[in-house]
DSSP file (Angstrom, degrees, kcal/mol; ACC not computed):
  #  RESIDUE AA STRUCTURE BP1 BP2  ACC     N-H-->O    O-->H-N    N-H-->O    O-->H-N    TCO  KAPPA ALPHA  PHI   PSI    X-CA   Y-CA   Z-CA
    1    1 A M              0   0    0      0, 0.0     2,-0.4     0, 0.0    15,-0.1   0.000 360.0 360.0 360.0 145.8  -57.0  -23.2   26.3
    2    2 A Q        -     0   0    0     12,-0.1    28,-0.3    13,-0.1     2,-0.2  -0.541 360.0-142.0 -70.6 126.8  -54.3  -23.5   23.7
    3    3 A K        -     0   0    0     -2,-0.4    49,-3.0    11,-0.1     2,-0.4  -0.590  12.9-152.4 -86.3 146.9  -50.7  -23.2   24.9
    4    4 A Y  E     -AB  13  51A   0      9,-2.3     9,-3.5    47,-0.3     2,-0.4  -0.955   4.9-152.1-124.0 142.6  -48.1  -21.3   22.6
    5    5 A V  E     -AB  12  50A   0     45,-2.7    45,-1.9    -2,-0.4     2,-0.3  -0.951  19.2-118.8-122.2 134.1  -44.4  -22.0   22.6
    6    6 A C  E  >  - B   0  49A   0      5,-2.8     4,-1.8    -2,-0.4    43,-0.2  -0.519  15.8-151.5 -67.4 126.2  -41.6  -19.5   21.7
    7    7 A S  T  4 S+     0   0    0     41,-2.9    -1,-0.1    -2,-0.3    42,-0.1   0.599  92.2  54.2 -77.6 -12.3  -39.7  -20.7   18.7
    8    8 A L  T  4 S+     0   0    0     40,-0.2    -1,-0.2     3,-0.1    41,-0.1   0.837 131.0   1.2 -92.9 -39.1  -36.5  -19.0   19.9
    9    9 A C  T  4 S-     0   0    0      2,-0.1    -2,-0.2     0, 0.0    -1,-0.0   0.560  91.6-112.2-129.4  -4.3  -36.2  -20.4   23.4
   10   10 A G     <  +     0   0    0     -4,-1.8    -3,-0.1     1,-0.3     2,-0.1   0.460  55.2 157.6  92.5   0.5  -38.9  -22.8   24.1
   11   11 A Y        -     0   0    0     -6,-0.1    -5,-2.8     1,-0.1     2,-0.5  -0.356  34.0-139.7 -59.5 134.4  -40.8  -20.8   26.7
   12   12 A V  E     -A    5   0A   0     -7,-0.2     2,-0.7    -2,-0.1    -7,-0.2  -0.914   4.0-149.0-106.3 126.6  -44.4  -22.0   26.9
   13   13 A Y  E     -A    4   0A   0     -9,-3.5    -9,-2.3    -2,-0.5     6,-0.1  -0.822  16.6-169.5 -96.9 111.2  -47.2  -19.4   27.3
   14   14 A D    >>  -     0   0    0     -2,-0.7     4,-3.3     4,-0.4     3,-1.1  -0.928  15.8-151.6-107.5 125.1  -50.0  -21.1   29.3
   15   15 A P  T 34 S+     0   0    0      0, 0.0    12,-2.8     0, 0.0    13,-0.6   0.785  93.2  61.7 -68.0 -24.0  -53.1  -19.2   29.3
   16   16 A E  T 34 S+     0   0    0     10,-0.2    13,-0.1    11,-0.2   -13,-0.0   0.794 115.7  33.2 -70.4 -24.9  -54.2  -20.6   32.6
   17   17 A L  T <4 S-     0   0    0     -3,-1.1    -1,-0.2     1,-0.2     2,-0.1   0.785  90.4-173.4 -96.1 -31.8  -51.1  -19.1   34.3
   18   18 A G     <  -     0   0    0     -4,-3.3    -4,-0.4     1,-0.2     7,-0.2  -0.492  42.8 -82.3  76.5-155.9  -50.8  -16.0   32.2
   19   19 A D  B >>> +C   24   0B   0      5,-2.8     3,-4.0    -2,-0.1     5,-1.5  -0.440  50.1 174.3-143.6  64.1  -47.7  -13.9   32.8
   20   20 A P  G >45S+     0   0    0      0, 0.0     3,-2.3     0, 0.0     5,-0.1   0.800  75.9  64.7 -44.8 -40.9  -48.6  -11.8   35.9
   21   21 A D  G 345S+     0   0    0      1,-0.3     4,-0.1     2,-0.1    -3,-0.0   0.734 108.9  40.6 -63.3 -19.9  -45.0  -10.3   36.1
   22   22 A S  G <45S-     0   0    0     -3,-4.0    -1,-0.3     2,-0.2     3,-0.1   0.261 127.4 -97.1-108.6  10.5  -45.7   -8.6   32.7
   23   23 A G  T <<5S+     0   0    0     -3,-2.3     2,-0.7    -4,-0.5    -2,-0.1   0.710  83.3 130.6  87.0  18.1  -49.3   -7.7   33.5
   24   24 A V  B   < -C   19   0B   0     -5,-1.5    -5,-2.8     9,-0.1    -1,-0.2  -0.907  51.5-141.3-106.0 108.6  -51.1  -10.8   31.7
   25   25 A L    >   -     0   0    0     -2,-0.7     3,-1.4    -7,-0.2    -7,-0.1  -0.270  24.6 -92.1 -64.8 147.4  -53.5  -12.1   34.2
   26   26 A P  T 3  S+     0   0    0      0, 0.0   -10,-0.2     0, 0.0    -9,-0.2  -0.344 115.6  41.2 -58.4 145.8  -54.1  -15.8   34.6
   27   27 A G  T 3  S+     0   0    0    -12,-2.8     2,-0.7     1,-0.2   -11,-0.2   0.426  80.7 140.7  95.2  -1.2  -57.0  -16.9   32.4
   28   28 A T    <   -     0   0    0     -3,-1.4    -1,-0.2   -13,-0.6   -10,-0.1  -0.696  46.8-137.6 -84.6 112.2  -55.8  -14.6   29.4
   29   29 A A    >   -     0   0    0     -2,-0.7     3,-1.2     1,-0.1     4,-0.3  -0.216  24.5-110.9 -62.8 160.2  -56.3  -16.4   26.0
   30   30 A W  G >  S+     0   0    0    -28,-0.3     3,-2.4     1,-0.3    -1,-0.1   0.920 118.1  59.8 -56.8 -47.3  -53.4  -15.9   23.6
   31   31 A E  G 3  S+     0   0    0      1,-0.3    -1,-0.3     4,-0.0     4,-0.1   0.697 105.6  48.7 -53.2 -24.2  -55.7  -13.7   21.4
   32   32 A N  G <  S+     0   0    0     -3,-1.2    -1,-0.3     2,-0.1    -2,-0.2   0.392  82.3 108.6-104.3   3.8  -56.1  -11.3   24.2
   33   33 A V  S <  S-     0   0    0     -3,-2.4    -9,-0.1    -4,-0.3     4,-0.0  -0.652  84.9 -96.6 -76.7 134.6  -52.4  -10.9   25.2
   34   34 A P    >   -     0   0    0      0, 0.0     3,-2.3     0, 0.0    12,-0.1  -0.183  22.2-127.9 -55.5 140.8  -51.2   -7.5   24.1
   35   35 A E  T 3  S+     0   0    0      1,-0.3    11,-0.4    -4,-0.1    12,-0.2   0.700 110.4  57.0 -65.1 -16.0  -49.4   -7.3   20.8
   36   36 A D  T 3  S+     0   0    0      9,-0.1    -1,-0.3    10,-0.1     2,-0.0   0.454  81.5 116.9 -94.1   4.2  -46.5   -5.5   22.6
   37   37 A W    <   -     0   0    0     -3,-2.3     9,-0.6     1,-0.0     2,-0.3  -0.408  49.3-159.4 -69.5 149.8  -46.0   -8.4   25.1
   38   38 A A  B     -D   45   0C   0      7,-0.2     7,-0.2     8,-0.1     6,-0.1  -0.925  29.0 -85.6-126.4 151.8  -42.7  -10.1   24.9
   39   39 A C     >  -     0   0    0      5,-3.5     4,-1.9    -2,-0.3     5,-0.0  -0.384  33.2-138.5 -57.3 131.1  -41.4  -13.5   26.0
   40   40 A P  T  4 S+     0   0    0      0, 0.0    -1,-0.2     0, 0.0   -21,-0.0   0.646  98.2  43.7 -72.6 -13.5  -40.3  -13.2   29.6
   41   41 A L  T  4 S+     0   0    0      3,-0.1    -2,-0.1     0, 0.0     0, 0.0   0.823 132.6   7.1 -99.0 -31.2  -37.1  -15.3   28.9
   42   42 A C  T  4 S-     0   0    0      2,-0.1    -3,-0.0   -31,-0.0     0, 0.0   0.565  90.2-116.2-124.8 -12.6  -35.8  -14.0   25.6
   43   43 A G     <  +     0   0    0     -4,-1.9     2,-0.0     1,-0.3     0, 0.0   0.547  56.7 154.7  89.2   4.4  -37.7  -11.0   24.6
   44   44 A A        -     0   0    0     -6,-0.1    -5,-3.5     1,-0.1    -1,-0.3  -0.334  41.1-115.5 -72.3 157.8  -39.2  -12.4   21.5
   45   45 A G  B >   -D   38   0C   0     -7,-0.2     3,-2.0     1,-0.1    -7,-0.2  -0.322  31.0 -95.1 -87.7 168.3  -42.4  -11.0   20.2
   46   46 A K  G >  S+     0   0    0     -9,-0.6     3,-2.5   -11,-0.4    -1,-0.1   0.877 121.2  67.4 -51.6 -41.5  -45.9  -12.6   19.8
   47   47 A A  G 3  S+     0   0    0      1,-0.3    -1,-0.3   -12,-0.2    -3,-0.0   0.751  93.3  61.3 -52.9 -25.4  -44.9  -13.4   16.1
   48   48 A D  G <  S+     0   0    0     -3,-2.0   -41,-2.9     2,-0.0     2,-0.3   0.330  88.5  90.3 -80.9   3.3  -42.3  -15.8   17.4
   49   49 A F  E <   -B    6   0A   0     -3,-2.5     2,-0.3   -43,-0.2   -43,-0.2  -0.772  55.6-165.9-108.2 153.9  -44.7  -18.1   19.1
   50   50 A E  E     -B    5   0A   0    -45,-1.9   -45,-2.7    -2,-0.3    -2,-0.0  -0.985  32.9 -95.5-132.6 141.7  -46.4  -21.1   17.7
   51   51 A A  E      B    4   0A   0     -2,-0.3   -47,-0.3   -47,-0.2   -49,-0.0  -0.270 360.0 360.0 -57.5 142.1  -49.4  -23.1   18.9
   52   52 A E              0   0    0    -49,-3.0    -1,-0.2     0, 0.0   -48,-0.1   0.496 360.0 360.0 -81.7 360.0  -48.3  -26.2   20.9
């Protein structure tokens, strides 16, 4: 699965890991991450992420 990188802080969203602390379970593809999800490091929105 494709990873996505925050253009503001460099955080990498890895679909295999998800973001359980924010309610995104492991195995969740980027397309299925909620639109209101925010980067756990800097708070950036999905629009600030780019495919790795």
